[in-house]
PLY file of the C-alpha trace (Angstrom):
ply
format ascii 1.0
element vertex 211
property float x
property float y
property float z
element edge 210
property int vertex1
property int vertex2
end_header
111.73 77.90 61.82
107.89 78.51 62.84
107.05 81.60 62.48
104.78 81.84 65.44
107.53 80.90 67.69
106.47 83.27 70.68
110.60 83.52 70.99
111.44 85.05 68.09
111.90 88.72 68.12
109.54 91.11 67.28
110.92 94.03 66.18
107.54 96.01 65.69
107.04 95.34 69.69
110.86 95.49 70.69
111.34 98.02 73.73
114.93 99.84 73.94
116.39 96.74 76.11
115.99 94.34 72.89
117.15 96.76 70.62
120.29 97.43 72.60
120.69 93.67 72.99
120.83 93.37 69.53
123.08 95.93 68.79
125.33 94.62 71.57
125.20 91.19 69.87
125.92 92.21 66.70
128.67 94.34 68.04
130.47 91.24 69.69
129.90 89.27 66.46
131.98 91.81 64.51
134.58 91.97 66.97
135.16 88.21 66.80
134.80 87.86 63.33
137.23 90.58 62.74
140.26 89.23 65.08
140.81 86.47 67.61
139.86 87.11 71.32
142.50 88.98 73.23
143.06 88.56 76.95
140.91 91.16 77.94
137.45 89.86 76.24
138.59 86.46 77.33
138.38 87.85 80.88
135.57 89.50 80.24
133.63 86.10 79.59
135.27 84.15 82.22
133.87 86.72 85.24
131.14 88.71 83.46
129.30 87.27 80.85
127.20 84.45 81.91
123.81 85.05 81.12
121.81 84.64 77.18
120.80 87.68 75.39
117.44 86.81 76.04
116.83 83.75 78.52
114.74 80.84 77.27
115.06 82.51 73.33
116.66 80.65 70.44
120.17 81.99 71.20
120.36 80.74 74.45
122.27 77.35 73.79
124.34 78.48 71.00
125.27 81.51 73.49
126.19 79.23 75.95
128.25 76.91 74.00
130.14 80.47 72.62
130.72 81.51 76.31
131.56 77.95 77.04
134.38 77.86 74.22
135.96 81.05 75.04
136.44 80.15 78.89
138.31 77.07 77.57
140.69 78.87 75.32
143.62 81.19 75.92
144.39 84.23 73.52
147.40 82.28 71.80
145.32 78.94 70.89
142.47 81.40 69.80
144.93 83.22 67.60
146.09 80.06 65.90
142.64 78.99 65.19
141.60 82.32 63.85
144.78 82.08 61.51
144.34 78.52 60.58
140.76 79.04 59.23
141.26 82.85 58.01
144.30 83.86 57.73
147.99 82.73 56.22
149.38 83.34 53.03
147.35 83.38 50.06
144.22 81.56 49.70
142.37 81.37 53.38
140.66 78.19 54.40
137.28 80.09 54.87
136.53 83.37 53.21
134.78 86.16 55.01
133.89 88.60 52.32
130.13 88.31 51.13
131.58 89.00 46.84
133.27 85.34 47.21
129.61 83.55 48.15
127.65 85.74 46.25
130.08 85.86 42.83
132.60 83.21 43.74
135.22 85.93 43.69
136.71 88.81 45.66
135.77 92.14 44.92
132.89 91.82 42.62
129.87 93.50 41.28
128.34 92.63 45.30
131.20 94.77 46.82
130.56 97.59 44.49
126.69 97.67 45.18
127.46 97.57 48.66
129.50 100.49 48.72
126.83 102.40 46.73
124.28 101.39 49.72
126.65 102.58 52.14
127.41 105.85 50.37
123.50 106.50 50.53
123.81 105.72 54.47
126.68 108.27 54.88
129.18 105.60 55.74
132.61 105.11 54.02
135.32 102.83 54.96
138.08 103.28 57.51
141.27 103.41 55.36
143.25 102.38 58.42
141.65 98.95 57.87
143.03 96.40 55.42
139.53 94.74 55.06
136.91 95.74 52.32
133.48 96.20 53.25
131.93 93.17 52.13
133.82 91.42 55.09
131.35 89.81 57.81
132.58 92.18 60.67
131.80 95.31 58.60
128.42 93.82 57.84
127.70 93.73 61.12
129.26 96.28 62.37
127.19 98.76 60.22
123.85 96.53 61.68
124.92 97.62 65.62
125.09 101.48 64.07
121.82 100.78 62.50
120.18 99.68 65.16
121.99 101.87 68.26
122.89 105.03 66.18
121.60 108.55 67.19
120.86 109.67 63.47
116.92 108.24 63.47
116.92 109.21 59.69
119.56 106.41 58.86
119.40 104.40 61.97
115.75 102.83 61.81
114.09 99.65 61.15
113.48 100.46 57.42
117.51 100.76 56.79
118.21 97.83 59.24
115.98 95.59 57.21
117.41 96.77 53.77
120.78 96.48 54.73
120.44 93.04 56.08
118.06 91.80 53.35
120.38 92.80 50.64
123.88 92.61 52.38
123.91 90.15 55.11
121.13 87.34 54.25
121.82 86.49 51.29
125.23 84.77 52.24
125.64 84.45 56.04
124.33 81.10 56.36
126.87 79.63 54.03
129.75 81.49 55.34
128.47 79.48 58.44
128.18 76.44 57.26
131.61 76.83 55.75
133.21 77.66 59.13
131.17 74.75 60.92
132.30 72.15 58.31
136.25 73.25 59.02
137.59 70.34 61.18
139.99 73.17 63.16
137.06 75.24 63.98
136.24 74.90 67.60
135.59 78.61 68.74
134.30 79.99 65.68
132.20 76.73 64.99
130.29 78.19 68.25
130.68 81.80 66.68
129.38 80.82 63.33
126.36 78.58 65.12
125.44 81.43 67.05
125.78 83.99 63.83
123.25 81.53 62.25
120.64 81.14 64.88
120.70 85.08 65.03
120.31 85.92 61.27
117.33 83.23 61.45
115.81 85.49 64.24
116.74 88.61 62.47
115.12 87.10 59.26
111.89 86.03 60.68
111.76 89.47 62.49
111.91 91.24 59.32
109.12 89.03 57.76
107.11 89.86 60.19
107.41 93.48 59.35
106.60 93.04 56.03
103.12 91.02 56.66
0 1
1 2
2 3
3 4
4 5
5 6
6 7
7 8
8 9
9 10
10 11
11 12
12 13
13 14
14 15
15 16
16 17
17 18
18 19
19 20
20 21
21 22
22 23
23 24
24 25
25 26
26 27
27 28
28 29
29 30
30 31
31 32
32 33
33 34
34 35
35 36
36 37
37 38
38 39
39 40
40 41
41 42
42 43
43 44
44 45
45 46
46 47
47 48
48 49
49 50
50 51
51 52
52 53
53 54
54 55
55 56
56 57
57 58
58 59
59 60
60 61
61 62
62 63
63 64
64 65
65 66
66 67
67 68
68 69
69 70
70 71
71 72
72 73
73 74
74 75
75 76
76 77
77 78
78 79
79 80
80 81
81 82
82 83
83 84
84 85
85 86
86 87
87 88
88 89
89 90
90 91
91 92
92 93
93 94
94 95
95 96
96 97
97 98
98 99
99 100
100 101
101 102
102 103
103 104
104 105
105 106
106 107
107 108
108 109
109 110
110 111
111 112
112 113
113 114
114 115
115 116
116 117
117 118
118 119
119 120
120 121
121 122
122 123
123 124
124 125
125 126
126 127
127 128
128 129
129 130
130 131
131 132
132 133
133 134
134 135
135 136
136 137
137 138
138 139
139 140
140 141
141 142
142 143
143 144
144 145
145 146
146 147
147 148
148 149
149 150
150 151
151 152
152 153
153 154
154 155
155 156
156 157
157 158
158 159
159 160
160 161
161 162
162 163
163 164
164 165
165 166
166 167
167 168
168 169
169 170
170 171
171 172
172 173
173 174
174 175
175 176
176 177
177 178
178 179
179 180
180 181
181 182
182 183
183 184
184 185
185 186
186 187
187 188
188 189
189 190
190 191
191 192
192 193
193 194
194 195
195 196
196 197
197 198
198 199
199 200
200 201
201 202
202 203
203 204
204 205
205 206
206 207
207 208
208 209
209 210
């Protein structure tokens, strides 16, 4: 990606609406990586969600493709696809956990390092949720909080940069490639494409902060 692409997000000059858009997109991605969309979410996409997060941006095409995929599906079809990719008994077709991509196994050192950094941010896992903290949905939700949260000692650009660099940038592209290559991926192929482009924009934004 061109470092001087004017459509890329520059965090240094981002206004409140841009930050809100980032947080909302992380929140949506967290929702779609955690579970298939239900009827209520699909209904929202059919009647309300028509605009890209930023018109003319790199996100516009993948956003439109995702909206089209969600409008063309049903709750049952989406659930079947999600289970085929990420569920089932035993080993899933595609892993959603950072430890798998970083270490080759689940519950390895990357998860321990993540838990240490989350504790430093004052964040703990909800014990009612079965997924470990290195699940992609959890990472997206942490980023949403670091962007939109009220505690400025924690919710600031530096913490966003550290968390993204250390716990998402290192493996998200590999996850997206695995999803995009799966023959049964339809909806989540578009989720992965949006995630990939968004992550590239986030990477570029943080690169500009470090210049």
